[in-house]
C-alpha positions in Angstrom: 21.6 46.5 -26.9 22.7 48.3 -23.2 19.8 48.7 -20.6 18.8 52.3 -21.4 19.2 54.8 -17.7 17.6 57.7 -17.0 18.7 60.7 -15.0 17.2 63.1 -13.6 18.5 66.1 -11.7 16.6 68.5 -9.3 18.6 71.4 -8.8 21.6 72.9 -9.6 24.6 71.2 -9.2 28.3 72.3 -9.2 31.1 69.9 -7.7 33.6 71.0 -10.5 37.2 69.0 -9.7 35.0 66.5 -6.5 34.8 63.2 -5.9 31.7 60.6 -6.8 30.2 57.5 -4.5 29.5 54.7 -6.0 26.5 53.2 -3.2 25.0 51.0 -5.9 24.6 47.3 -4.4 26.0 44.8 -7.7 28.2 43.0 -5.1 26.8 41.9 -1.7 25.3 44.9 0.3 28.6 47.0 1.8 28.2 49.8 -0.7 24.9 50.8 -0.5 25.4 50.6 3.5 28.5 52.8 3.2 27.1 55.6 1.0 24.0 55.9 3.3 25.9 55.9 5.7 28.0 59.1 4.6 25.0 60.9 3.5 23.7 61.3 7.7 27.3 62.4 8.7 27.6 65.6 6.4 24.7 67.8 4.8 23.9 66.1 1.7 20.8 67.4 -0.6 18.9 65.9 -2.6 20.3 66.1 -6.2 18.7 63.8 -8.7 16.8 60.4 -8.9 17.9 57.2 -11.3 15.6 55.3 -13.0 14.7 52.7 -15.7 12.4 50.7 -17.5 14.3 47.0 -16.5 14.6 48.3 -12.2 12.2 47.0 -10.0 8.9 49.4 -9.6 9.0 50.8 -5.7 9.3 53.4 -3.9 10.8 54.5 -0.9 9.2 56.2 1.7 11.5 58.3 4.1 9.0 60.9 7.1 6.2 60.0 4.4 7.9 61.4 1.2 8.1 59.0 -1.6 11.3 58.2 -3.1 13.0 56.7 -6.3 14.8 53.5 -4.8 17.9 55.4 -6.7 19.2 58.6 -5.5 21.2 60.9 -6.2 23.2 63.5 -2.6 25.3 66.3 -3.1 27.6 67.9 -0.8 28.9 70.9 -2.9 31.1 72.7 -0.2 33.0 68.7 -0.4 32.7 69.0 -3.9 31.2 64.9 -3.6 28.3 63.4 -4.9 26.9 59.9 -3.7 25.0 57.8 -6.1 22.5 55.7 -3.0 20.9 52.9 -4.0 18.1 50.5 -2.4 18.2 48.0 -5.0 20.3 45.5 -5.9 21.2 45.8 -9.8 21.5 42.8 -11.7 24.6 41.2 -14.1 23.3 42.0 -17.3 22.7 45.7 -15.9 26.6 46.7 -14.5 27.8 48.2 -17.8 25.3 50.0 -17.8 25.2 51.8 -14.5 28.9 52.2 -14.9 29.1 54.1 -18.2 25.9 56.6 -16.5 28.2 57.1 -13.3 31.2 57.7 -15.2 28.9 60.3 -17.9 27.8 61.8 -14.9 31.1 62.8 -13.2 32.7 64.0 -16.9 30.0 66.4 -17.0 30.4 67.4 -14.1 33.5 67.0 -14.5 35.0 65.4 -11.2 38.2 64.0 -10.7 37.7 61.1 -9.0 35.0 57.7 -8.8 35.5 55.8 -6.1 34.0 52.7 -5.3 34.2 49.4 -3.9 34.1 45.4 -3.7 34.3 42.5 -1.4 37.3 40.4 -1.8 38.9 37.6 -0.2 42.0 39.6 1.7 43.9 36.7 3.3 47.6 37.8 5.8 46.9 41.2 6.0 47.0 43.0 9.2 43.9 44.8 10.7 44.6 48.5 9.4 45.8 47.7 5.8 43.6 49.1 3.4 43.7 47.6 -0.7 42.6 49.5 -3.3 42.7 49.5 -7.4 42.9 52.4 -9.2 42.5 52.9 -12.8 45.3 55.4 -14.5 48.5 55.9 -13.0 46.7 58.9 -11.2 44.0 56.9 -10.1 47.1 54.5 -8.4 48.8 57.2 -7.3 46.6 58.8 -4.7 46.1 55.3 -3.6 49.8 55.7 -2.2 49.2 58.7 -1.2 46.1 58.3 1.0 48.3 54.9 2.7 46.3 52.5 0.9 48.0 49.6 -1.0 47.6 49.1 -4.5 46.5 45.7 -6.2 48.4 44.1 -8.8 46.5 40.5 -9.4 43.6 40.0 -8.5 39.9 39.8 -9.8 37.1 43.0 -9.0 33.3 41.8 -10.6 30.3 43.3 -10.8 29.6 47.6 -11.3 33.4 48.0 -9.8 35.1 45.9 -12.2 32.9 48.2 -15.1 33.7 50.9 -13.8 37.3 50.4 -13.2 37.3 49.2 -17.7 35.4 52.1 -18.4 37.5 54.2 -16.4 40.5 52.6 -18.6 39.8 53.2 -21.6 38.3 56.4 -21.3 41.3 57.5 -19.0 39.1 58.4 -16.2 40.2 58.4 -12.8 38.7 55.2 -10.7 39.1 53.6 -7.1 37.8 50.7 -5.9 38.4 49.7 -2.1 38.1 46.4 -1.1 37.1 45.3 1.2 37.5 41.4 3.5 35.0 39.3 3.7 34.2 35.9 5.3 34.7 37.2 9.0 31.8 36.9 11.1 29.5 39.6 11.9 26.6 42.1 10.7 27.1 43.8 7.1 27.2 46.9 9.0 31.0 46.5 10.4 32.3 46.4 7.0 30.1 49.2 5.7 31.4 51.4 8.7 35.6 49.7 7.7 35.0 51.0 4.0 33.6 54.4 5.3 37.1 54.5 7.1 39.1 53.8 4.0 36.6 56.7 2.1 37.4 59.0 4.4 41.3 59.0 3.4 40.6 59.2 -0.1 37.7 62.5 -0.2 38.6 65.3 2.5 35.8 66.0 4.8 34.1 62.4 4.7 33.3 62.0 8.4 35.7 60.2 10.9 33.1 59.9 13.3 33.4 56.5 14.5 30.2 55.9 16.5 28.1 58.2 14.1 28.9 56.0 11.6 28.6 52.9 13.1 25.5 53.7 14.2 24.3 55.2 11.1 25.7 52.1 9.0 23.6 49.8 11.4 20.3 51.4 10.8 21.3 51.5 6.7 22.0 48.0 7.0 18.3 46.8 8.5 16.2 49.6 6.0 18.4 48.5 2.8 17.9 44.6 3.5 14.3 45.1 4.2 13.7 46.8 0.5 15.5 43.8 -0.8 13.3 41.7 -0.1 10.3 43.5 -0.1 11.6 44.2 -4.3 12.7 40.8 -4.3 9.9 38.9 -5.9 9.0 41.9 -8.1 13.2 41.6 -9.2 13.5 37.8 -10.0 9.7 38.0 -12.4 11.4 40.9 -14.5 15.0 39.4 -14.8 13.7 35.3 -14.8 
């Protein structure tokens, strides 16, 4: 039986025809850092929470206000929704999370889900962006955005599950591949991912200085939460 997830929406949401950005850290922290950074570059509103009996019990305080560790933000002008999470999701739960996000995107009639995955990408130029698509339409959008479509490779975690489920259900999913193995903090990869997302999602900020500043802050916050919840998670998952 797949783990049960609860989605609680706290405001009306209208992002029909828009985009959903996956910020779950299932393989590294880059996606979480990038999604958290994007929230500070435009006017996103808290629209809901995601929880599960299988998630570590933790609250994240912001300006004195308790928050669930996994939240949904929307910008109705940009027609964009962002799943932002401070907790790492273990492997048995990846398929459930992917199904939940795709179900939410379908409910709100979104046209595309954007995710990311770290990958060793040798012999490419620093400005080249590679991505995988679940459908022919998604792969065409990758090309139109000036990116290269991945032809052969393996993508693990929630991004891989999103591609599989998207392929089966005819939902458009794009997974941007972020090069790993380079020296330097994770926020640099998060900044590069933000810039890549801006090629796909209209209206996403391209202010590199602001993005890098926010990504550096997000990396510190996310890793602090990860450290504090590690003992709880290990006792739950074994």
